[in-house]
C-alpha positions in Angstrom: -48.5 32.2 -12.0 -46.9 29.0 -10.6 -43.5 30.7 -10.6 -44.8 33.8 -8.9 -46.4 31.7 -6.2 -43.2 29.7 -5.7 -41.2 32.9 -5.4 -43.6 34.4 -2.8 -43.8 31.1 -0.9 -40.0 30.9 -0.7 -39.6 34.5 0.5 -42.3 34.1 3.0 -40.8 30.8 4.3 -37.5 32.5 4.8 -39.1 35.4 6.6 -41.2 33.3 8.9 -38.3 30.9 9.7 -36.2 33.9 10.6 -38.9 35.6 12.6 -39.8 32.4 14.5 -36.2 31.6 15.2 -35.6 35.1 16.6 -38.6 34.8 18.9 -37.3 31.5 20.3 -33.9 33.1 21.1 -35.3 36.1 23.0 -35.0 36.1 26.8 -38.0 37.0 28.9 -36.6 40.6 29.5 -36.0 41.2 25.8 -39.5 39.9 24.9 -41.2 42.2 27.5 -39.3 45.2 26.1 -40.4 44.4 22.5 -43.9 43.3 23.0 -46.5 43.1 25.7 -47.0 39.4 25.2 -46.0 36.6 27.6 -42.9 34.6 26.7 -45.0 31.4 26.5 -47.4 33.0 24.0 -44.4 34.4 22.1 -42.9 30.9 21.9 -46.3 29.5 20.7 -46.4 32.1 17.9 -42.8 31.3 17.0 -43.6 27.6 16.7 -46.6 28.4 14.5 -44.5 30.6 12.3 -41.8 28.0 11.8 -44.4 25.2 11.1 -46.2 27.6 8.8 -43.0 28.3 6.9 -42.3 24.6 6.5 -46.0 24.2 5.4 -45.6 26.8 2.7 -42.9 24.9 0.8 -42.5 21.2 1.9 -45.9 19.8 0.8 -45.5 20.9 -2.8 -41.8 20.3 -2.9 -42.2 16.7 -1.7 -45.5 16.3 -3.6 -47.3 15.1 -0.4 -50.6 16.6 0.8 -50.4 19.6 -1.4 -53.5 21.0 0.2 -51.6 21.9 3.3 -49.8 24.8 1.5 -52.9 27.0 1.3 -53.8 26.0 4.9 -50.4 27.1 6.1 -50.7 30.4 4.2 -54.1 31.0 5.8 -52.8 30.2 9.3 -49.9 32.7 8.7 -52.4 35.2 7.5 -54.3 34.9 10.8 -51.0 35.5 12.7 -50.3 38.6 10.5 -53.8 40.0 11.3 -52.9 39.7 15.0 -49.5 41.3 14.4 -51.1 44.2 12.6 -53.6 44.7 15.4 -50.8 44.6 18.1 -48.4 46.8 16.2 -51.1 49.4 15.4 -51.8 49.8 19.1 -48.2 50.8 19.6 -46.6 54.2 19.4 -45.6 53.9 15.7 -48.5 53.1 13.5 -46.1 52.9 10.5 -44.6 49.8 11.9 -47.8 47.9 11.0 -47.0 48.1 7.3 -44.6 45.2 7.3 -47.1 42.6 8.9 -49.8 44.1 6.7 -47.9 43.5 3.5 -46.8 40.1 4.7 -50.4 39.2 5.3 -51.3 40.3 1.8 -48.6 38.0 0.4 -49.9 35.1 2.6 -53.4 35.8 1.2 -52.1 35.7 -2.3 -50.4 32.3 -1.7 -53.6 30.9 -0.1 -55.8 32.2 -3.0 -53.3 31.1 -5.7 -52.9 27.6 -4.3 -56.6 27.1 -3.7 -58.0 28.6 -6.9 -55.3 29.3 -9.6 -52.7 26.6 -9.3 -54.0 23.9 -7.0 
């Protein structure tokens, strides 16, 4: 179980680092074309994704404040719930599958690190 959690945590960390980095590099025009969110809010989400990605791996890797890992996973789950809601309102409902699956994986990490392998 510990290995499975580490694999999922690593994959999620890469995904959220990439997603957060992309959001920071978008111009205001590009952001408006992609989403109906303000650039400031998009940068806030990007910062949360990057910090969450670091929170998924660094506490356990450095053996400092291991309880932050499930909190980071829970915070990212909340972001993914919002992403599903925003994406589902758009023209292509099928695009909501990726944030939904990502949210499920975040929930798995949160549950696993709180209950199974604390």
